[in-house]
Backbone of each chain as nested JSON, in Angstrom:
{
  "chains": [
    {"id": "A", "residues": [
      {"number": 1, "name": "MET", "atoms": {"N": [-1.35, 3.432, -6.601], "CA": [-2.594, 3.567, -5.854], "C": [-3.572, 4.487, -6.562]}},
      {"number": 2, "name": "LEU", "atoms": {"N": [-3.046, 5.336, -7.454], "CA": [-3.951, 6.2, -8.199], "C": [-4.796, 5.374, -9.157]}},
      {"number": 3, "name": "ALA", "atoms": {"N": [-4.199, 4.323, -9.705], "CA": [-4.955, 3.439, -10.602], "C": [-6.092, 2.765, -9.832]}},
      {"number": 4, "name": "VAL", "atoms": {"N": [-5.833, 2.389, -8.591], "CA": [-6.869, 1.791, -7.75], "C": [-7.961, 2.823, -7.49]}},
      {"number": 5, "name": "SER", "atoms": {"N": [-7.547, 4.029, -7.198], "CA": [-8.499, 5.095, -6.908], "C": [-9.426, 5.355, -8.096]}},
      {"number": 6, "name": "GLU", "atoms": {"N": [-8.859, 5.284, -9.293], "CA": [-9.66, 5.542, -10.5], "C": [-10.689, 4.439, -10.753]}},
      {"number": 7, "name": "ARG", "atoms": {"N": [-10.41, 3.236, -10.226], "CA": [-11.326, 2.106, -10.467], "C": [-11.931, 1.601, -9.157]}},
      {"number": 8, "name": "ILE", "atoms": {"N": [-12.093, 2.514, -8.228], "CA": [-12.511, 2.157, -6.876], "C": [-13.833, 1.392, -6.842]}},
      {"number": 9, "name": "LYS", "atoms": {"N": [-14.745, 1.712, -7.741], "CA": [-16.068, 1.057, -7.73], "C": [-15.956, -0.445, -7.977]}},
      {"number": 10, "name": "GLU", "atoms": {"N": [-14.934, -0.842, -8.729], "CA": [-14.767, -2.266, -9.039], "C": [-14.339, -3.078, -7.819]}},
      {"number": 11, "name": "PHE", "atoms": {"N": [-13.919, -2.392, -6.775], "CA": [-13.501, -3.093, -5.558], "C": [-14.687, -3.393, -4.635]}},
      {"number": 12, "name": "GLY", "atoms": {"N": [-15.864, -2.924, -5.029], "CA": [-17.086, -3.248, -4.282], "C": [-17.012, -2.858, -2.826]}},
      {"number": 13, "name": "ASP", "atoms": {"N": [-17.334, -3.827, -1.956], "CA": [-17.368, -3.561, -0.512], "C": [-15.99, -3.63, 0.145]}},
      {"number": 14, "name": "ALA", "atoms": {"N": [-14.99, -4.05, -0.601], "CA": [-13.661, -4.216, 0.001], "C": [-13.17, -2.903, 0.608]}},
      {"number": 15, "name": "GLN", "atoms": {"N": [-12.52, -3.039, 1.74], "CA": [-11.887, -1.862, 2.337], "C": [-10.485, -1.732, 1.757]}},
      {"number": 16, "name": "ILE", "atoms": {"N": [-10.072, -0.519, 1.548], "CA": [-8.744, -0.266, 0.991], "C": [-8.018, 0.674, 1.943]}},
      {"number": 17, "name": "GLY", "atoms": {"N": [-6.8, 0.344, 2.229], "CA": [-6.003, 1.21, 3.088], "C": [-4.598, 1.386, 2.532]}},
      {"number": 18, "name": "VAL", "atoms": {"N": [-4.143, 2.601, 2.511], "CA": [-2.764, 2.876, 2.111], "C": [-1.941, 3.011, 3.378]}},
      {"number": 19, "name": "VAL", "atoms": {"N": [-0.898, 2.22, 3.472], "CA": [-0.025, 2.275, 4.648], "C": [1.295, 2.912, 4.235]}},
      {"number": 20, "name": "ALA", "atoms": {"N": [1.584, 4.05, 4.831], "CA": [2.859, 4.721, 4.589], "C": [3.688, 4.614, 5.862]}},
      {"number": 21, "name": "PHE", "atoms": {"N": [4.847, 5.218, 5.858], "CA": [5.651, 5.21, 7.09], "C": [6.146, 6.627, 7.389]}},
      {"number": 22, "name": "THR", "atoms": {"N": [5.377, 7.56, 6.872], "CA": [5.746, 8.956, 7.022], "C": [5.505, 9.456, 8.454]}},
      {"number": 23, "name": "ASP", "atoms": {"N": [6.137, 10.529, 8.793], "CA": [5.912, 11.184, 10.087], "C": [4.424, 11.573, 10.175]}},
      {"number": 24, "name": "PRO", "atoms": {"N": [3.748, 11.242, 11.284], "CA": [2.322, 11.588, 11.399], "C": [2.044, 13.073, 11.146]}},
      {"number": 25, "name": "ALA", "atoms": {"N": [3.008, 13.904, 11.448], "CA": [2.822, 15.341, 11.236], "C": [2.709, 15.677, 9.745]}},
      {"number": 26, "name": "ARG", "atoms": {"N": [3.223, 14.808, 8.902], "CA": [3.165, 15.046, 7.45], "C": [1.972, 14.355, 6.791]}},
      {"number": 27, "name": "LEU", "atoms": {"N": [1.239, 13.583, 7.567], "CA": [0.221, 12.717, 6.979], "C": [-0.894, 13.48, 6.264]}},
      {"number": 28, "name": "ASP", "atoms": {"N": [-1.375, 14.545, 6.862], "CA": [-2.457, 15.297, 6.229], "C": [-2.028, 15.842, 4.865]}},
      {"number": 29, "name": "ALA", "atoms": {"N": [-0.827, 16.378, 4.806], "CA": [-0.316, 16.901, 3.539], "C": [-0.119, 15.77, 2.535]}},
      {"number": 30, "name": "TYR", "atoms": {"N": [0.281, 14.644, 3.041], "CA": [0.511, 13.473, 2.2], "C": [-0.803, 13.017, 1.558]}},
      {"number": 31, "name": "VAL", "atoms": {"N": [-1.852, 12.981, 2.38], "CA": [-3.177, 12.581, 1.883], "C": [-3.652, 13.561, 0.819]}},
      {"number": 32, "name": "LYS", "atoms": {"N": [-3.443, 14.817, 1.083], "CA": [-3.858, 15.853, 0.128], "C": [-3.108, 15.677, -1.191]}},
      {"number": 33, "name": "HIS", "atoms": {"N": [-1.842, 15.376, -1.075], "CA": [-1.012, 15.189, -2.262], "C": [-1.499, 13.991, -3.078]}},
      {"number": 34, "name": "LEU", "atoms": {"N": [-1.85, 12.91, -2.403], "CA": [-2.287, 11.706, -3.104], "C": [-3.677, 11.876, -3.712]}},
      {"number": 35, "name": "GLY", "atoms": {"N": [-4.545, 12.57, -2.983], "CA": [-5.891, 12.814, -3.487], "C": [-6.74, 11.56, -3.613]}},
      {"number": 36, "name": "VAL", "atoms": {"N": [-6.524, 10.587, -2.748], "CA": [-7.328, 9.367, -2.798], "C": [-8.425, 9.426, -1.736]}},
      {"number": 37, "name": "SER", "atoms": {"N": [-9.486, 8.655, -1.977], "CA": [-10.634, 8.727, -1.069], "C": [-10.567, 7.696, 0.052]}},
      {"number": 38, "name": "PHE", "atoms": {"N": [-9.668, 6.729, -0.041], "CA": [-9.605, 5.71, 1.0], "C": [-8.599, 6.105, 2.092]}},
      {"number": 39, "name": "PRO", "atoms": {"N": [-8.664, 5.423, 3.232], "CA": [-7.802, 5.813, 4.357], "C": [-6.31, 5.709, 4.03]}},
      {"number": 40, "name": "VAL", "atoms": {"N": [-5.589, 6.69, 4.489], "CA": [-4.122, 6.678, 4.392], "C": [-3.607, 6.754, 5.821]}},
      {"number": 41, "name": "VAL", "atoms": {"N": [-2.83, 5.768, 6.214], "CA": [-2.365, 5.684, 7.599], "C": [-0.845, 5.558, 7.603]}},
      {"number": 42, "name": "THR", "atoms": {"N": [-0.279, 5.704, 8.773], "CA": [1.176, 5.607, 8.83], "C": [1.644, 4.576, 9.849]}},
      {"number": 43, "name": "ASP", "atoms": {"N": [2.549, 3.758, 9.386], "CA": [3.187, 2.706, 10.193], "C": [4.615, 3.202, 10.468]}},
      {"number": 44, "name": "VAL", "atoms": {"N": [4.698, 4.121, 11.393], "CA": [5.969, 4.806, 11.633], "C": [7.105, 3.842, 11.945]}},
      {"number": 45, "name": "ASP", "atoms": {"N": [6.807, 2.837, 12.728], "CA": [7.849, 1.877, 13.123], "C": [8.025, 0.741, 12.106]}},
      {"number": 46, "name": "ARG", "atoms": {"N": [7.245, 0.804, 11.042], "CA": [7.306, -0.194, 9.954], "C": [7.092, -1.614, 10.47]}},
      {"number": 47, "name": "GLU", "atoms": {"N": [6.195, -1.753, 11.411], "CA": [5.916, -3.082, 11.976], "C": [5.316, -4.013, 10.933]}},
      {"number": 48, "name": "LEU", "atoms": {"N": [4.377, -3.481, 10.16], "CA": [3.752, -4.312, 9.123], "C": [4.76, -4.631, 8.019]}},
      {"number": 49, "name": "TYR", "atoms": {"N": [5.564, -3.67, 7.676], "CA": [6.603, -3.899, 6.659], "C": [7.515, -5.047, 7.088]}},
      {"number": 50, "name": "GLN", "atoms": {"N": [7.91, -4.997, 8.35], "CA": [8.813, -6.044, 8.851], "C": [8.109, -7.392, 8.918]}},
      {"number": 51, "name": "ALA", "atoms": {"N": [6.836, -7.368, 9.337], "CA": [6.082, -8.619, 9.443], "C": [5.924, -9.277, 8.076]}},
      {"number": 52, "name": "LEU", "atoms": {"N": [5.889, -8.464, 7.052], "CA": [5.749, -8.989, 5.686], "C": [7.113, -9.285, 5.05]}},
      {"number": 53, "name": "GLY", "atoms": {"N": [8.16, -9.007, 5.784], "CA": [9.501, -9.293, 5.269], "C": [9.94, -8.342, 4.178]}},
      {"number": 54, "name": "LEU", "atoms": {"N": [9.426, -7.137, 4.208], "CA": [9.774, -6.17, 3.162], "C": [11.082, -5.473, 3.522]}},
      {"number": 55, "name": "GLU", "atoms": {"N": [12.026, -5.583, 2.64], "CA": [13.357, -5.05, 2.921], "C": [13.561, -3.692, 2.278]}},
      {"number": 56, "name": "ARG", "atoms": {"N": [14.687, -3.108, 2.608], "CA": [15.107, -1.896, 1.917], "C": [15.853, -2.344, 0.666]}},
      {"number": 57, "name": "GLY", "atoms": {"N": [15.492, -1.759, -0.448], "CA": [16.093, -2.159, -1.707], "C": [17.502, -1.637, -1.864]}},
      {"number": 58, "name": "THR", "atoms": {"N": [18.227, -2.285, -2.753], "CA": [19.557, -1.789, -3.1], "C": [19.378, -0.564, -4.007]}},
      {"number": 59, "name": "ARG", "atoms": {"N": [20.455, 0.169, -4.211], "CA": [20.381, 1.318, -5.128], "C": [19.926, 0.861, -6.515]}},
      {"number": 60, "name": "ARG", "atoms": {"N": [20.412, -0.303, -6.923], "CA": [20.06, -0.809, -8.248], "C": [18.559, -1.098, -8.34]}},
      {"number": 61, "name": "GLN", "atoms": {"N": [18.002, -1.612, -7.245], "CA": [16.561, -1.878, -7.249], "C": [15.765, -0.578, -7.267]}},
      {"number": 62, "name": "VAL", "atoms": {"N": [16.167, 0.342, -6.383], "CA": [15.408, 1.585, -6.235], "C": [15.491, 2.442, -7.487]}},
      {"number": 63, "name": "TRP", "atoms": {"N": [16.664, 2.481, -8.079], "CA": [16.828, 3.292, -9.293], "C": [16.903, 2.389, -10.507]}},
      {"number": 64, "name": "SER", "atoms": {"N": [15.969, 1.471, -10.578], "CA": [15.904, 0.541, -11.706], "C": [15.516, 1.299, -12.969]}},
      {"number": 65, "name": "PRO", "atoms": {"N": [15.813, 0.732, -14.137], "CA": [15.385, 1.393, -15.377], "C": [13.887, 1.688, -15.386]}},
      {"number": 66, "name": "GLY", "atoms": {"N": [13.106, 0.79, -14.83], "CA": [11.664, 1.001, -14.785], "C": [11.292, 2.203, -13.931]}},
      {"number": 67, "name": "THR", "atoms": {"N": [12.005, 2.366, -12.809], "CA": [11.732, 3.508, -11.936], "C": [12.083, 4.808, -12.653]}},
      {"number": 68, "name": "LEU", "atoms": {"N": [13.243, 4.822, -13.297], "CA": [13.67, 6.036, -14.009], "C": [12.707, 6.36, -15.143]}},
      {"number": 69, "name": "LYS", "atoms": {"N": [12.258, 5.324, -15.811], "CA": [11.301, 5.533, -16.909], "C": [10.01, 6.141, -16.366]}},
      {"number": 70, "name": "LYS", "atoms": {"N": [9.589, 5.646, -15.207], "CA": [8.361, 6.155, -14.592], "C": [8.505, 7.632, -14.263]}},
      {"number": 71, "name": "TYR", "atoms": {"N": [9.649, 8.002, -13.709], "CA": [9.891, 9.417, -13.397], "C": [9.873, 10.259, -14.665]}},
      {"number": 72, "name": "TRP", "atoms": {"N": [10.487, 9.751, -15.697], "CA": [10.517, 10.466, -16.958], "C": [9.098, 10.692, -17.476]}},
      {"number": 73, "name": "GLN", "atoms": {"N": [8.258, 9.671, -17.364], "CA": [6.872, 9.79, -17.812], "C": [6.12, 10.836, -16.983]}},
      {"number": 74, "name": "LEU", "atoms": {"N": [6.385, 10.843, -15.682], "CA": [5.72, 11.82, -14.814], "C": [6.139, 13.236, -15.177]}},
      {"number": 75, "name": "LEU", "atoms": {"N": [7.43, 13.423, -15.423], "CA": [7.929, 14.752, -15.789], "C": [7.341, 15.199, -17.116]}},
      {"number": 76, "name": "ARG", "atoms": {"N": [7.289, 14.28, -18.057], "CA": [6.729, 14.615, -19.363], "C": [5.246, 14.959, -19.268]}},
      {"number": 77, "name": "ALA", "atoms": {"N": [4.573, 14.376, -18.279], "CA": [3.146, 14.654, -18.083], "C": [2.933, 15.945, -17.297]}},
      {"number": 78, "name": "GLY", "atoms": {"N": [4.032, 16.617, -16.984], "CA": [3.922, 17.901, -16.296], "C": [3.864, 17.82, -14.794]}},
      {"number": 79, "name": "LYS", "atoms": {"N": [4.107, 16.635, -14.243], "CA": [4.087, 16.49, -12.782], "C": [5.342, 17.123, -12.179]}},
      {"number": 80, "name": "LYS", "atoms": {"N": [5.137, 17.725, -11.041], "CA": [6.279, 18.286, -10.316], "C": [6.787, 17.245, -9.34]}},
      {"number": 81, "name": "LEU", "atoms": {"N": [8.045, 16.951, -9.423], "CA": [8.618, 15.995, -8.484], "C": [9.109, 16.751, -7.257]}},
      {"number": 82, "name": "GLN", "atoms": {"N": [8.785, 16.197, -6.106], "CA": [9.2, 16.826, -4.861], "C": [10.274, 15.994, -4.189]}},
      {"number": 83, "name": "ARG", "atoms": {"N": [11.148, 16.677, -3.509], "CA": [12.186, 15.96, -2.772], "C": [11.531, 15.135, -1.669]}},
      {"number": 84, "name": "SER", "atoms": {"N": [11.885, 13.873, -1.612], "CA": [11.276, 13.014, -0.614], "C": [11.931, 13.212, 0.748]}},
      {"number": 85, "name": "HIS", "atoms": {"N": [11.096, 13.196, 1.784], "CA": [11.61, 13.273, 3.156], "C": [11.649, 11.88, 3.771]}},
      {"number": 86, "name": "GLU", "atoms": {"N": [11.363, 10.898, 2.939], "CA": [11.249, 9.539, 3.451], "C": [12.406, 8.663, 2.997]}},
      {"number": 87, "name": "ASP", "atoms": {"N": [12.394, 7.47, 3.51], "CA": [13.384, 6.461, 3.128], "C": [12.986, 5.907, 1.759]}},
      {"number": 88, "name": "ILE", "atoms": {"N": [13.648, 6.355, 0.726], "CA": [13.235, 5.941, -0.617], "C": [13.661, 4.511, -0.937]}},
      {"number": 89, "name": "ARG", "atoms": {"N": [14.462, 3.917, -0.064], "CA": [14.905, 2.541, -0.328], "C": [13.939, 1.488, 0.23]}},
      {"number": 90, "name": "GLN", "atoms": {"N": [12.957, 1.949, 1.005], "CA": [12.009, 0.988, 1.556], "C": [11.124, 0.429, 0.444]}},
      {"number": 91, "name": "LEU", "atoms": {"N": [11.126, -0.879, 0.28], "CA": [10.264, -1.499, -0.722], "C": [8.869, -1.718, -0.136]}},
      {"number": 92, "name": "GLY", "atoms": {"N": [7.896, -1.728, -1.004], "CA": [6.517, -1.852, -0.545], "C": [5.897, -3.174, -0.94]}},
      {"number": 93, "name": "ALA", "atoms": {"N": [4.592, -3.221, -0.834], "CA": [3.867, -4.439, -1.193], "C": [2.389, -4.107, -1.337]}},
      {"number": 94, "name": "ASP", "atoms": {"N": [1.674, -5.049, -1.889], "CA": [0.218, -4.965, -1.944], "C": [-0.3, -6.28, -1.392]}},
      {"number": 95, "name": "VAL", "atoms": {"N": [-1.261, -6.192, -0.499], "CA": [-1.734, -7.384, 0.219], "C": [-3.256, -7.466, 0.122]}},
      {"number": 96, "name": "ILE", "atoms": {"N": [-3.727, -8.655, -0.216], "CA": [-5.172, -8.901, -0.235], "C": [-5.497, -9.792, 0.96]}},
      {"number": 97, "name": "VAL", "atoms": {"N": [-6.426, -9.354, 1.779], "CA": [-6.842, -10.101, 2.97], "C": [-8.329, -10.434, 2.838]}},
      {"number": 98, "name": "GLY", "atoms": {"N": [-8.679, -11.674, 3.085], "CA": [-10.078, -12.075, 2.995], "C": [-10.904, -11.535, 4.148]}},
      {"number": 99, "name": "GLY", "atoms": {"N": [-12.197, -11.632, 4.01], "CA": [-13.097, -11.16, 5.061], "C": [-12.922, -11.905, 6.362]}},
      {"number": 100, "name": "ASP", "atoms": {"N": [-12.312, -13.101, 6.29], "CA": [-12.063, -13.884, 7.506], "C": [-10.725, -13.52, 8.151]}},
      {"number": 101, "name": "GLY", "atoms": {"N": [-10.015, -12.582, 7.552], "CA": [-8.751, -12.131, 8.136], "C": [-7.529, -12.877, 7.636]}},
      {"number": 102, "name": "ARG", "atoms": {"N": [-7.734, -13.873, 6.783], "CA": [-6.575, -14.607, 6.252], "C": [-5.991, -13.901, 5.036]}},
      {"number": 103, "name": "ILE", "atoms": {"N": [-4.682, -13.947, 4.965], "CA": [-3.998, -13.312, 3.831], "C": [-4.188, -14.182, 2.593]}},
      {"number": 104, "name": "ILE", "atoms": {"N": [-4.718, -13.581, 1.557], "CA": [-4.964, -14.317, 0.308], "C": [-3.768, -14.19, -0.63]}},
      {"number": 105, "name": "LYS", "atoms": {"N": [-3.246, -12.986, -0.736], "CA": [-2.153, -12.774, -1.695], "C": [-1.258, -11.627, -1.223]}},
      {"number": 106, "name": "ILE", "atoms": {"N": [0.027, -11.853, -1.339], "CA": [1.0, -10.792, -1.049], "C": [1.798, -10.566, -2.323]}},
      {"number": 107, "name": "PHE", "atoms": {"N": [1.756, -9.364, -2.836], "CA": [2.597, -8.982, -3.968], "C": [3.813, -8.27, -3.388]}},
      {"number": 108, "name": "ARG", "atoms": {"N": [5.0, -8.832, -3.622], "CA": [6.225, -8.202, -3.122], "C": [7.111, -7.839, -4.32]}},
      {"number": 109, "name": "PRO", "atoms": {"N": [6.834, -6.732, -4.981], "CA": [7.625, -6.356, -6.154], "C": [9.084, -6.1, -5.787]}},
      {"number": 110, "name": "ALA", "atoms": {"N": [9.979, -6.439, -6.715], "CA": [11.416, -6.29, -6.465], "C": [11.914, -4.873, -6.654]}},
      {"number": 111, "name": "THR", "atoms": {"N": [11.141, -4.071, -7.362], "CA": [11.536, -2.674, -7.575], "C": [10.319, -1.788, -7.313]}},
      {"number": 112, "name": "PRO", "atoms": {"N": [10.542, -0.525, -7.004], "CA": [9.415, 0.341, -6.653], "C": [8.389, 0.523, -7.77]}},
      {"number": 113, "name": "ASP", "atoms": {"N": [8.856, 0.47, -9.019], "CA": [7.929, 0.717, -10.129], "C": [7.107, -0.519, -10.483]}},
      {"number": 114, "name": "ALA", "atoms": {"N": [7.564, -1.688, -10.051], "CA": [6.848, -2.918, -10.38], "C": [5.679, -3.077, -9.42]}},
      {"number": 115, "name": "ARG", "atoms": {"N": [4.506, -2.961, -9.936], "CA": [3.319, -3.05, -9.091], "C": [2.325, -3.993, -9.743]}},
      {"number": 116, "name": "PRO", "atoms": {"N": [1.522, -4.677, -8.949], "CA": [0.457, -5.468, -9.568], "C": [-0.544, -4.527, -10.232]}},
      {"number": 117, "name": "SER", "atoms": {"N": [-1.097, -4.979, -11.326], "CA": [-2.108, -4.154, -11.989], "C": [-3.397, -4.2, -11.179]}},
      {"number": 118, "name": "VAL", "atoms": {"N": [-4.288, -3.297, -11.469], "CA": [-5.593, -3.316, -10.804], "C": [-6.303, -4.626, -11.125]}},
      {"number": 119, "name": "ASP", "atoms": {"N": [-6.132, -5.102, -12.348], "CA": [-6.756, -6.375, -12.729], "C": [-6.202, -7.527, -11.886]}},
      {"number": 120, "name": "ASP", "atoms": {"N": [-4.896, -7.49, -11.612], "CA": [-4.299, -8.524, -10.755], "C": [-4.924, -8.488, -9.355]}},
      {"number": 121, "name": "LEU", "atoms": {"N": [-5.061, -7.294, -8.824], "CA": [-5.641, -7.151, -7.483], "C": [-7.082, -7.66, -7.476]}},
      {"number": 122, "name": "LEU", "atoms": {"N": [-7.831, -7.26, -8.485], "CA": [-9.244, -7.653, -8.541], "C": [-9.395, -9.16, -8.712]}},
      {"number": 123, "name": "ALA", "atoms": {"N": [-8.479, -9.763, -9.459], "CA": [-8.55, -11.211, -9.683], "C": [-8.439, -11.961, -8.361]}},
      {"number": 124, "name": "HIS", "atoms": {"N": [-7.555, -11.517, -7.494], "CA": [-7.384, -12.186, -6.202], "C": [-8.495, -11.813, -5.237]}},
      {"number": 125, "name": "LEU", "atoms": {"N": [-9.013, -10.629, -5.401], "CA": [-10.121, -10.18, -4.556], "C": [-11.362, -11.017, -4.841]}},
      {"number": 126, "name": "GLY", "atoms": {"N": [-11.497, -11.405, -6.093], "CA": [-12.654, -12.205, -6.492], "C": [-12.721, -13.535, -5.79]}},
      {"number": 127, "name": "GLY", "atoms": {"N": [-11.58, -14.037, -5.362], "CA": [-11.544, -15.337, -4.694], "C": [-11.61, -15.235, -3.185]}},
      {"number": 128, "name": "SER", "atoms": {"N": [-11.806, -14.025, -2.679], "CA": [-11.815, -13.844, -1.228], "C": [-13.172, -14.201, -0.659]}},
      {"number": 129, "name": "SER", "atoms": {"N": [-13.169, -14.437, 0.634], "CA": [-14.431, -14.774, 1.303], "C": [-15.124, -13.508, 1.712]}},
      {"number": 130, "name": "THR", "atoms": {"N": [-16.159, -13.148, 0.996], "CA": [-16.931, -11.95, 1.329], "C": [-18.273, -12.348, 1.879]}}
    ]},
    {"id": "B", "residues": [
      {"number": 1, "name": "MET", "atoms": {"N": [7.999, -14.051, 13.032], "CA": [7.726, -14.926, 11.894], "C": [7.133, -14.118, 10.751]}},
      {"number": 2, "name": "MET", "atoms": {"N": [7.628, -14.361, 9.557], "CA": [7.164, -13.584, 8.421], "C": [5.764, -14.023, 8.004]}},
      {"number": 3, "name": "LEU", "atoms": {"N": [4.924, -13.049, 7.739], "CA": [3.558, -13.357, 7.325], "C": [3.552, -13.984, 5.939]}},
      {"number": 4, "name": "ARG", "atoms": {"N": [2.679, -14.952, 5.776], "CA": [2.575, -15.652, 4.485], "C": [1.116, -15.734, 4.062]}},
      {"number": 5, "name": "GLU", "atoms": {"N": [0.941, -16.072, 2.816], "CA": [-0.414, -16.276, 2.308], "C": [-1.038, -17.466, 3.03]}},
      {"number": 6, "name": "GLY", "atoms": {"N": [-2.281, -17.339, 3.388], "CA": [-2.993, -18.416, 4.087], "C": [-2.991, -18.266, 5.588]}},
      {"number": 7, "name": "THR", "atoms": {"N": [-2.133, -17.387, 6.103], "CA": [-2.094, -17.171, 7.546], "C": [-2.924, -15.934, 7.894]}},
      {"number": 8, "name": "PRO", "atoms": {"N": [-3.423, -15.879, 9.116], "CA": [-4.219, -14.709, 9.506], "C": [-3.336, -13.468, 9.648]}},
      {"number": 9, "name": "LEU", "atoms": {"N": [-3.872, -12.352, 9.239], "CA": [-3.153, -11.085, 9.422], "C": [-3.369, -10.626, 10.858]}},
      {"number": 10, "name": "PRO", "atoms": {"N": [-2.316, -10.477, 11.634], "CA": [-2.513, -9.958, 12.994], "C": [-3.09, -8.543, 12.949]}},
      {"number": 11, "name": "THR", "atoms": {"N": [-3.61, -8.113, 14.053], "CA": [-4.165, -6.757, 14.102], "C": [-3.045, -5.73, 14.242]}},
      {"number": 12, "name": "PHE", "atoms": {"N": [-3.064, -4.767, 13.358], "CA": [-2.138, -3.638, 13.435], "C": [-2.976, -2.378, 13.558]}},
      {"number": 13, "name": "GLU", "atoms": {"N": [-2.581, -1.496, 14.43], "CA": [-3.297, -0.223, 14.567], "C": [-2.352, 0.901, 14.196]}},
      {"number": 14, "name": "PHE", "atoms": {"N": [-2.84, 1.776, 13.326], "CA": [-2.012, 2.867, 12.825], "C": [-2.736, 4.199, 12.986]}},
      {"number": 15, "name": "VAL", "atoms": {"N": [-1.962, 5.249, 12.957], "CA": [-2.524, 6.603, 12.993], "C": [-2.957, 6.98, 11.581]}},
      {"number": 16, "name": "ALA", "atoms": {"N": [-4.19, 7.455, 11.47], "CA": [-4.709, 7.914, 10.18], "C": [-4.643, 9.436, 10.137]}},
      {"number": 17, "name": "ALA", "atoms": {"N": [-4.886, 9.965, 8.957], "CA": [-4.912, 11.421, 8.821], "C": [-5.958, 11.987, 9.775]}},
      {"number": 18, "name": "GLY", "atoms": {"N": [-5.646, 13.078, 10.41], "CA": [-6.563, 13.672, 11.369], "C": [-6.36, 13.14, 12.777]}},
      {"number": 19, "name": "GLY", "atoms": {"N": [-5.49, 12.134, 12.903], "CA": [-5.15, 11.646, 14.233], "C": [-5.957, 10.455, 14.706]}},
      {"number": 20, "name": "ALA", "atoms": {"N": [-6.939, 10.029, 13.92], "CA": [-7.743, 8.878, 14.325], "C": [-6.907, 7.598, 14.243]}},
      {"number": 21, "name": "THR", "atoms": {"N": [-7.393, 6.569, 14.929], "CA": [-6.72, 5.27, 14.871], "C": [-7.435, 4.388, 13.855]}},
      {"number": 22, "name": "TRP", "atoms": {"N": [-6.657, 3.7, 13.048], "CA": [-7.202, 2.813, 12.01], "C": [-6.637, 1.428, 12.237]}},
      {"number": 23, "name": "SER", "atoms": {"N": [-7.522, 0.436, 12.188], "CA": [-7.098, -0.931, 12.475], "C": [-7.238, -1.822, 11.241]}},
      {"number": 24, "name": "THR", "atoms": {"N": [-6.292, -2.715, 11.073], "CA": [-6.357, -3.675, 9.963], "C": [-7.425, -4.731, 10.233]}},
      {"number": 25, "name": "ASP", "atoms": {"N": [-8.024, -4.691, 11.4], "CA": [-9.019, -5.688, 11.781], "C": [-10.445, -5.222, 11.492]}},
      {"number": 26, "name": "GLU", "atoms": {"N": [-10.587, -3.96, 11.179], "CA": [-11.918, -3.371, 11.021], "C": [-12.761, -4.102, 9.969]}},
      {"number": 27, "name": "HIS", "atoms": {"N": [-12.134, -4.504, 8.881], "CA": [-12.888, -5.127, 7.782], "C": [-13.544, -6.442, 8.195]}},
      {"number": 28, "name": "ARG", "atoms": {"N": [-12.955, -7.1, 9.18], "CA": [-13.5, -8.399, 9.609], "C": [-14.866, -8.25, 10.262]}},
      {"number": 29, "name": "LYS", "atoms": {"N": [-15.101, -7.11, 10.866], "CA": [-16.411, -6.886, 11.501], "C": [-17.522, -6.9, 10.458]}},
      {"number": 30, "name": "HIS", "atoms": {"N": [-17.168, -6.547, 9.238], "CA": [-18.151, -6.493, 8.15], "C": [-17.978, -7.669, 7.191]}},
      {"number": 31, "name": "ASN", "atoms": {"N": [-17.022, -8.534, 7.487], "CA": [-16.722, -9.7, 6.646], "C": [-16.492, -9.295, 5.185]}},
      {"number": 32, "name": "VAL", "atoms": {"N": [-15.728, -8.284, 5.002], "CA": [-15.382, -7.846, 3.639], "C": [-13.856, -7.9, 3.493]}},
      {"number": 33, "name": "PRO", "atoms": {"N": [-13.376, -8.052, 2.268], "CA": [-11.921, -8.112, 2.068], "C": [-11.239, -6.773, 2.358]}},
      {"number": 34, "name": "LEU", "atoms": {"N": [-9.946, -6.874, 2.514], "CA": [-9.131, -5.683, 2.751], "C": [-7.98, -5.679, 1.746]}},
      {"number": 35, "name": "VAL", "atoms": {"N": [-7.77, -4.548, 1.152], "CA": [-6.635, -4.371, 0.252], "C": [-5.684, -3.384, 0.917]}},
      {"number": 36, "name": "LEU", "atoms": {"N": [-4.475, -3.84, 1.198], "CA": [-3.462, -2.961, 1.801], "C": [-2.441, -2.585, 0.749]}},
      {"number": 37, "name": "ILE", "atoms": {"N": [-2.231, -1.326, 0.59], "CA": [-1.21, -0.837, -0.337], "C": [-0.1, -0.235, 0.512]}},
      {"number": 38, "name": "LEU", "atoms": {"N": [1.002, -0.935, 0.585], "CA": [2.128, -0.432, 1.38], "C": [2.993, 0.483, 0.531]}},
      {"number": 39, "name": "HIS", "atoms": {"N": [3.047, 1.685, 0.963], "CA": [3.726, 2.724, 0.212], "C": [5.204, 2.416, -0.021]}},
      {"number": 40, "name": "ARG", "atoms": {"N": [5.662, 2.833, -1.169], "CA": [7.088, 2.819, -1.485], "C": [7.343, 4.002, -2.383]}},
      {"number": 41, "name": "HIS", "atoms": {"N": [8.586, 4.252, -2.608], "CA": [9.005, 5.288, -3.524], "C": [8.225, 5.136, -4.824]}},
      {"number": 42, "name": "LEU", "atoms": {"N": [7.715, 6.193, -5.327], "CA": [6.918, 6.201, -6.554], "C": [5.506, 5.683, -6.361]}},
      {"number": 43, "name": "ALA", "atoms": {"N": [5.114, 5.389, -5.143], "CA": [3.779, 4.824, -4.943], "C": [2.717, 5.9, -5.115]}}
    ]}
  ]
}
């Protein structure tokens, strides 16, 4: 989502929302930690996650070589890793919804580190009804 | 039923930072697209 934040202008009028499942009491700190300008909300009961069929990953998925590599890159860049208070096995997704409310594209990566690129998101956004 | 591409996204209302309510339907009032990033580990 940081990559999206860095290229936010390219998303034009599109609304962007980050959906987490963190305790609402932690949400303000979470937003501060992320440092993004778009709304960050919490789906505590994971209703949207379930509606999209997003499962909890296996250990192999969650700790995939790509995930470990990503952590290594973050550490090398001087980032401090914090112990997560969340369910780290919950897999996520990225969803593009048209202005008419219809789902245009659902990206359901198999591992946490596999994410659509900003270019992928923008490509599908370009075909939406605005 | 699992949501699929081409189907309408039902309205979901979530708590936003600061305690406000945020709806997945808000963008439709302005007829603009919505990008949802569902958090996961490393997100």
